[in-house]
DRENDO-1510 file (C-alpha; in Angstrom, 1 decimal, always signed):
<recs>
REC; n; res; u; v; w
REC; 1; MET; +117.8; +148.7; +137.1 .
REC; 2; GLU; +116.7; +148.1; +133.5 .
REC; 3; ARG; +120.3; +147.0; +132.6 .
REC; 4; ASN; +120.2; +144.6; +135.6 .
REC; 5; VAL; +116.8; +143.2; +134.4 .
REC; 6; GLU; +118.3; +142.7; +131.0 .
REC; 7; LYS; +121.2; +140.9; +132.1 .
REC; 8; MET; +119.0; +138.4; +134.2 .
REC; 9; LEU; +116.9; +137.7; +131.4 .
REC; 10; ASN; +119.8; +137.0; +129.3 .
REC; 11; ARG; +121.2; +134.6; +131.8 .
REC; 12; VAL; +117.7; +132.8; +132.1 .
REC; 13; SER; +117.6; +132.5; +128.4 .
REC; 14; VAL; +121.0; +130.9; +128.3 .
REC; 15; VAL; +120.1; +128.4; +130.9 .
REC; 16; PHE; +116.8; +127.4; +129.1 .
REC; 17; ILE; +118.7; +126.8; +125.8 .
REC; 18; SER; +121.4; +124.9; +127.5 .
REC; 19; ILE; +118.7; +122.6; +129.2 .
REC; 20; GLY; +116.7; +122.4; +125.9 .
REC; 21; THR; +120.0; +121.2; +124.1 .
REC; 22; VAL; +120.9; +118.6; +126.6 .
REC; 23; LEU; +117.3; +117.2; +126.5 .
REC; 24; MET; +117.4; +116.9; +122.5 .
REC; 25; VAL; +120.9; +115.2; +122.8 .
REC; 26; ILE; +119.4; +112.5; +125.3 .
REC; 27; MET; +116.3; +112.0; +123.1 .
REC; 28; ILE; +118.5; +111.5; +120.0 .
REC; 29; LEU; +120.8; +109.0; +121.8 .
REC; 30; GLN; +118.4; +107.1; +123.7 .
REC; 31; THR; +115.5; +105.0; +122.7 .
REC; 32; PRO; +112.2; +105.4; +125.1 .
REC; 33; LYS; +112.4; +102.8; +127.7 .
REC; 34; THR; +108.5; +102.3; +127.4 .
REC; 35; CYS; +109.1; +100.7; +124.3 .
REC; 36; ILE; +111.5; +98.0; +125.3 .
REC; 37; SER; +110.6; +94.7; +126.7 .
REC; 38; PRO; +112.0; +93.6; +129.9 .
REC; 39; GLU; +113.2; +90.6; +128.4 .
REC; 40; ALA; +115.1; +92.4; +125.6 .
REC; 41; PRO; +118.8; +92.4; +125.5 .
REC; 42; SER; +120.5; +95.8; +126.0 .
REC; 43; LYS; +121.5; +97.3; +122.8 .
REC; 44; PRO; +123.1; +100.9; +122.4 .
REC; 45; HIS; +121.1; +103.0; +119.9 .
REC; 46; THR; +123.1; +105.8; +118.2 .
REC; 47; HIS; +120.2; +107.2; +115.8 .
REC; 48; PHE; +116.7; +108.6; +116.6 .
REC; 49; PRO; +114.0; +105.8; +116.5 .
REC; 50; ARG; +111.6; +105.9; +113.4 .
REC; 51; SER; +108.7; +106.2; +115.8 .
REC; 52; THR; +108.2; +106.1; +119.6 .
REC; 53; CYS; +108.0; +102.4; +119.7 .
REC; 54; ASP; +110.2; +101.4; +116.7 .
REC; 55; SER; +113.9; +101.8; +117.5 .
REC; 56; SER; +115.3; +99.4; +114.8 .
REC; 57; PRO; +114.7; +99.0; +110.9 .
REC; 58; ARG; +111.7; +96.8; +110.1 .
REC; 59; GLN; +112.6; +93.4; +108.4 .
REC; 60; HIS; +111.8; +93.2; +104.6 .
REC; 61; LEU; +109.1; +90.7; +103.9 .
REC; 62; PRO; +110.1; +88.3; +100.9 .
REC; 63; LEU; +107.7; +88.6; +98.1 .
REC; 64; PRO; +106.1; +85.1; +98.3 .
REC; 65; LYS; +105.3; +85.8; +102.0 .
REC; 66; LYS; +103.9; +89.1; +101.2 .
REC; 67; ASN; +101.8; +87.8; +98.4 .
REC; 68; ALA; +100.5; +84.7; +100.5 .
REC; 69; ARG; +99.4; +87.4; +103.2 .
REC; 70; ILE; +97.5; +89.5; +100.7 .
REC; 71; TRP; +95.9; +86.7; +99.0 .
REC; 72; SER; +94.9; +84.9; +102.1 .
REC; 73; SER; +92.9; +88.1; +103.2 .
REC; 74; LYS; +89.1; +88.4; +103.3 .
REC; 75; ALA; +89.0; +91.4; +101.1 .
REC; 76; TRP; +91.1; +89.5; +98.2 .
REC; 77; LYS; +89.0; +86.4; +98.7 .
REC; 78; SER; +85.9; +88.5; +98.1 .
REC; 79; ARG; +87.0; +90.3; +95.1 .
REC; 80; LEU; +88.7; +87.1; +93.5 .
REC; 81; SER; +85.2; +85.3; +93.8 .
REC; 82; SER; +83.3; +88.1; +92.2 .
REC; 83; PHE; +85.6; +88.1; +89.2 .
REC; 84; SER; +85.5; +84.2; +89.2 .
REC; 85; ASN; +81.7; +84.2; +89.1 .
REC; 86; TYR; +81.7; +86.8; +86.3 .
REC; 87; PHE; +84.2; +84.8; +84.0 .
REC; 88; LEU; +82.3; +81.6; +84.7 .
REC; 89; ARG; +79.5; +82.9; +82.7 .
REC; 90; PHE; +81.7; +83.6; +79.7 .
REC; 91; ARG; +83.0; +80.1; +80.0 .
REC; 92; ASP; +79.7; +78.5; +80.3 .
REC; 93; LEU; +78.6; +80.3; +76.9 .
REC; 94; GLY; +81.8; +78.9; +75.3 .
REC; 95; PHE; +83.7; +82.1; +74.9 .
REC; 96; LEU; +86.4; +80.8; +77.4 .
REC; 97; GLN; +88.2; +77.4; +77.5 .
REC; 98; LYS; +90.9; +75.7; +78.8 .
REC; 99; HIS; +93.6; +76.6; +75.9 .
REC; 100; THR; +92.2; +80.2; +75.5 .
REC; 101; LYS; +95.1; +82.8; +75.6 .
REC; 102; ALA; +93.8; +85.6; +77.6 .
REC; 103; LEU; +94.9; +89.1; +78.2 .
REC; 104; CYS; +93.8; +91.5; +80.9 .
REC; 105; LEU; +94.5; +95.2; +80.6 .
REC; 106; SER; +94.8; +97.7; +83.5 .
REC; 107; ALA; +94.7; +94.7; +85.7 .
REC; 108; GLY; +95.2; +96.4; +89.1 .
REC; 109; ALA; +96.7; +94.0; +91.9 .
REC; 110; GLY; +95.7; +90.8; +89.8 .
REC; 111; HIS; +92.3; +89.7; +90.8 .
REC; 112; ALA; +91.2; +89.4; +87.1 .
REC; 113; PRO; +94.0; +87.1; +86.0 .
REC; 114; MET; +94.0; +85.0; +89.2 .
REC; 115; ALA; +90.2; +84.3; +88.6 .
REC; 116; LEU; +90.8; +83.4; +84.9 .
REC; 117; SER; +93.6; +80.8; +86.3 .
REC; 118; ASN; +91.3; +79.6; +88.8 .
REC; 119; ILE; +88.4; +78.7; +86.4 .
REC; 120; GLY; +90.9; +76.7; +84.3 .
REC; 121; LEU; +92.8; +78.9; +81.7 .
REC; 122; ALA; +96.3; +77.9; +81.6 .
REC; 123; ASP; +97.7; +81.0; +79.5 .
REC; 124; VAL; +96.8; +84.4; +81.1 .
REC; 125; THR; +98.7; +87.7; +80.7 .
REC; 126; ALA; +98.1; +90.8; +82.6 .
REC; 127; VAL; +99.5; +94.2; +82.3 .
REC; 128; GLU; +99.2; +97.5; +84.2 .
REC; 129; LEU; +101.2; +100.7; +84.6 .
REC; 130; VAL; +102.7; +99.3; +87.9 .
REC; 131; ASP; +103.4; +95.8; +87.9 .
REC; 132; SER; +102.3; +93.4; +90.8 .
REC; 133; ILE; +104.4; +90.3; +90.5 .
REC; 134; PRO; +103.8; +87.5; +89.8 .
REC; 135; LEU; +100.3; +88.1; +88.4 .
REC; 136; VAL; +100.6; +91.4; +86.5 .
REC; 137; LYS; +103.4; +92.5; +84.3 .
REC; 138; ARG; +104.3; +96.3; +83.8 .
REC; 139; ALA; +103.1; +97.8; +80.6 .
REC; 140; ASP; +101.4; +100.5; +79.0 .
REC; 141; PRO; +97.9; +99.4; +77.9 .
REC; 142; HIS; +97.9; +102.4; +75.3 .
REC; 143; ASN; +101.2; +100.7; +73.7 .
REC; 144; LEU; +101.1; +97.1; +74.3 .
REC; 145; PRO; +104.4; +95.2; +73.9 .
REC; 146; PHE; +102.6; +92.2; +72.0 .
REC; 147; PHE; +102.4; +91.1; +68.3 .
REC; 148; ASP; +99.1; +91.4; +66.5 .
REC; 149; GLY; +96.4; +88.9; +67.0 .
REC; 150; VAL; +98.2; +86.7; +69.6 .
REC; 151; PHE; +95.5; +86.6; +72.1 .
REC; 152; ASP; +92.1; +84.9; +71.8 .
REC; 153; PHE; +90.3; +86.8; +74.7 .
REC; 154; ALA; +90.9; +90.4; +76.2 .
REC; 155; PHE; +89.2; +92.0; +79.1 .
REC; 156; THR; +89.2; +95.3; +81.0 .
REC; 157; ALA; +87.3; +96.7; +83.9 .
REC; 158; HIS; +88.9; +100.1; +83.6 .
REC; 159; LEU; +88.1; +101.6; +80.3 .
REC; 160; ALA; +86.5; +104.8; +81.8 .
REC; 161; GLU; +90.0; +105.3; +83.5 .
REC; 162; ALA; +92.0; +105.3; +80.3 .
REC; 163; LEU; +93.7; +108.4; +79.2 .
REC; 164; PHE; +93.0; +108.0; +75.6 .
REC; 165; PRO; +90.2; +105.4; +75.3 .
REC; 166; TRP; +90.2; +105.2; +71.5 .
REC; 167; ARG; +93.9; +104.4; +71.8 .
REC; 168; PHE; +93.4; +101.8; +74.6 .
REC; 169; VAL; +90.5; +100.1; +72.5 .
REC; 170; GLU; +92.8; +100.2; +69.4 .
REC; 171; GLU; +95.7; +98.2; +71.1 .
REC; 172; MET; +93.0; +95.8; +72.6 .
REC; 173; GLU; +91.7; +94.9; +69.3 .
REC; 174; ARG; +95.2; +94.7; +67.8 .
REC; 175; THR; +96.4; +92.1; +70.0 .
REC; 176; VAL; +93.2; +89.9; +69.5 .
REC; 177; ARG; +92.9; +87.6; +66.7 .
REC; 178; ARG; +90.2; +87.7; +64.0 .
REC; 179; GLY; +87.0; +85.7; +65.7 .
REC; 180; GLY; +88.4; +86.3; +69.4 .
REC; 181; PHE; +86.8; +88.3; +71.9 .
REC; 182; CYS; +87.0; +91.7; +73.8 .
REC; 183; VAL; +85.1; +92.3; +76.8 .
REC; 184; VAL; +84.7; +95.5; +78.8 .
REC; 185; ALA; +82.8; +96.0; +82.2 .
REC; 186; VAL; +81.7; +99.5; +82.8 .
REC; 187; ASP; +79.5; +101.4; +85.3 .
REC; 188; GLU; +75.9; +100.3; +84.8 .
REC; 189; CYS; +74.6; +102.1; +81.7 .
REC; 190; GLY; +71.7; +102.0; +78.9 .
REC; 191; GLY; +71.5; +101.8; +75.3 .
REC; 192; ASP; +72.9; +105.3; +74.2 .
REC; 193; ASP; +76.0; +104.5; +76.4 .
REC; 194; VAL; +76.6; +101.2; +75.1 .
REC; 195; ARG; +76.5; +102.6; +71.5 .
REC; 196; ASP; +78.9; +105.3; +72.3 .
REC; 197; ILE; +81.3; +102.8; +73.8 .
REC; 198; ALA; +80.6; +100.3; +70.8 .
REC; 199; ARG; +81.7; +103.1; +68.5 .
REC; 200; LEU; +85.3; +102.9; +70.0 .
REC; 201; PHE; +85.7; +99.4; +68.6 .
REC; 202; HIS; +86.2; +99.9; +64.8 .
REC; 203; LYS; +87.1; +96.3; +64.2 .
REC; 204; SER; +84.7; +94.5; +66.4 .
REC; 205; LYS; +80.9; +93.9; +66.7 .
REC; 206; VAL; +78.8; +93.7; +69.8 .
REC; 207; VAL; +77.6; +90.1; +70.5 .
REC; 208; ASP; +76.4; +90.3; +74.2 .
REC; 209; VAL; +75.2; +93.1; +76.7 .
REC; 210; ALA; +74.4; +92.3; +80.1 .
REC; 211; ASN; +74.2; +93.9; +83.5 .
REC; 212; VAL; +76.0; +92.1; +86.2 .
REC; 213; THR; +77.6; +92.8; +89.7 .
REC; 214; LEU; +81.3; +93.0; +89.9 .
REC; 215; GLU; +83.3; +93.8; +92.9 .
REC; 216; GLY; +80.1; +94.6; +94.7 .
REC; 217; SER; +79.1; +97.1; +92.1 .
REC; 218; LYS; +76.6; +97.2; +89.3 .
REC; 219; ARG; +78.2; +97.2; +85.9 .
REC; 220; THR; +77.3; +96.6; +82.4 .
REC; 221; SER; +79.5; +93.9; +80.5 .
REC; 222; ILE; +79.8; +94.3; +76.7 .
REC; 223; LEU; +81.1; +91.4; +74.8 .
REC; 224; PHE; +82.7; +92.2; +71.3 .
REC; 225; LYS; +83.7; +89.6; +68.4 .
REC; 226; VAL; +86.7; +91.0; +66.5 .
REC; 227; GLN; +86.1; +91.1; +62.9 .
REC; 228; ASP; +88.4; +91.0; +59.6 .
REC; 229; SER; +87.8; +94.6; +58.8 .
REC; 230; PRO; +86.3; +97.8; +60.4 .
REC; 231; THR; +82.4; +97.6; +60.7 .
</recs>
C-alpha cells in the first residue's frame, strides 16, 4: 500500500514539474499581451522582457536632449535661481566682473557654474569627481590639474564633504592669483566655527562673512582674499 502511494506521489511530482517547465518556457518566449498596443505590428520576441511592460531596449537619449530636459525642470530652475541671487551679491560688491576667471570646486551637476555664466562671466570652470558635461569636468578637488594662480575667483559649497579639508583649501588657494578671492558656503555657523574654517586658509584673509539662504537652506558665506604669503 505504501509503495503504491509513493509511486503515485512521484508521478504527480513529475507532472507538476513538467507543467512548470512548459509555463516557464512560454513566459520566456512570449511578451505579455497586455503590454502590446492593438495597433502595434506583430514582432517575435526571443528574450524575456526587461519588465512586464517593456519588451524592447529603451532608446538612448542624446546628451543635448537629456540636458535640455534636466535644465528645463522646475527643480533645476529653482536651484539655479538660488545660486544666481547668491553670486549677484559678489558682483554688486565688485568681486565678480565679466572678465573674472572663476573656478567652482565640487560643483555637482553644475548649478553654480551655470549661474555664474548667467550673470555675465565669460570664463567659468567647474570640477567634480564625476563629470557632468558640458558644465562640469572630472577632476579631483584635492589635486587640481591647473597651474598656480590661473583663476581670479574660486567657490565651493561643499567644503564640509571634503575628504581632506586642508588639502582641498590648499589647492583652492594655489590656483587663485594673489589678490583674487576664495568663497566657501557652509552650514550656518557663528564666530568660533568661522575662525576654525579661516585657519584652513593659510594664504588668505577673511574680508566678508554673511548669513545667506542658498538652495533653500541657511548658510554662512565666507569670502577670503588671497595674500602674497601665509598670514
